[in-house]
N, C-alpha and C positions, 0 to 999 in steps of 0.2 A: 422530576427525576432528582434524586438526592445526589449530593456531591460524590459520595462513595461509589454510586452506580456509574456516574459519568467518568470518574477516574478508572474504574474497572473496564468499562467499554473502551475508553481511549487506549488503555494499555493493551487490551486484546487486539484492537484494530492495528495498533503500531506493530505488535508482534507479528500478526499475520502478513502485513505489508512488507516488513523486513524479511521475514522468512521466505516469502515469494521472491523478493529481489535476490536473495542468496541462492535460491534453488533454480531460478529461471533466467539469470543474467550473469554477466561477468563479475558482479559484486561478490559472488561466492568464491572467487579465486583468491589465493593468497595475495596479500598486500593490496587488494582492491577495496573500494569503499562504497557506501551508499549515503544518501543524505536523508535524515529524518527531520521534519519541521512540524512544530505545533503552532497554530495561530488561533488566538481567541479574539472574537469580536463580542458585541453585546449579546447576541443570540446564537452564535455558532462557535463550535470548536472544530477546526480543520486539522486533520492529520495527513501529512504528505510525505511520501517516500519517493526518491529518485534513485534509480539504479545506475550501474556503470556501463550500461549498454550490453549488447549481446556478447556471448562468449566468442572469442576469435575462432574462426573456422566453422562456426555454426552454419549448417546447410539450410536449416529451416528457421526463418525469423517468425516469431509469433508475438501477438499482443495479448495484454491481459484479458482474460475471459472468465466468466463465472461458470463453474461446473456444478453438476447436480449432487456431487458427493458430500457437500456441506462444509468442506474445509476451505482454507485460503480465501479467495474473493467471495465465495458463498457466505462464509462466516462474516466477512466485512460487510456484505450487503445486509445481513440480518441484524448487525449491531449498529449500523449507521442509517440515517434517513436518506443519504445520497452518496454515491461514489462515482468517480469517472477516472479516465486516464488521458494522458497526452504524450505524444512521441511519434517518431517516424522509424520505419524499418532501418535497422543498422545503427540506430542512435539510442542514447539513454531514454528510458520511459519513466514518467512521473505518474504515480497513482495517488489520488486524493480521496479521502472519506470525510464526511461531515456528520457531527452530532449536534442536535439542537440543545441549547442551554435554557434553563428555566428563567 
């Protein structure tokens, strides 16, 4: 995979993860934040986003899931070789995707 393709995949994954955090967590509220982290090792590039936790007053707590319509985490799954999430109900959620490097 060429460097330009890796950069394109990484930016698309980062965009989808940040968009999900803004849409589905308290990160989308005014003055709230999220954390984006890129880590490179010899053979992997990891893209990680941690949100600000659920929106206050949210009656239904949900976790990241891949839907069949092809956007969001479905797109992350198609662009990465692996993705997962970590978190607990009512707390911030971290979603990580990995791209193999040549």
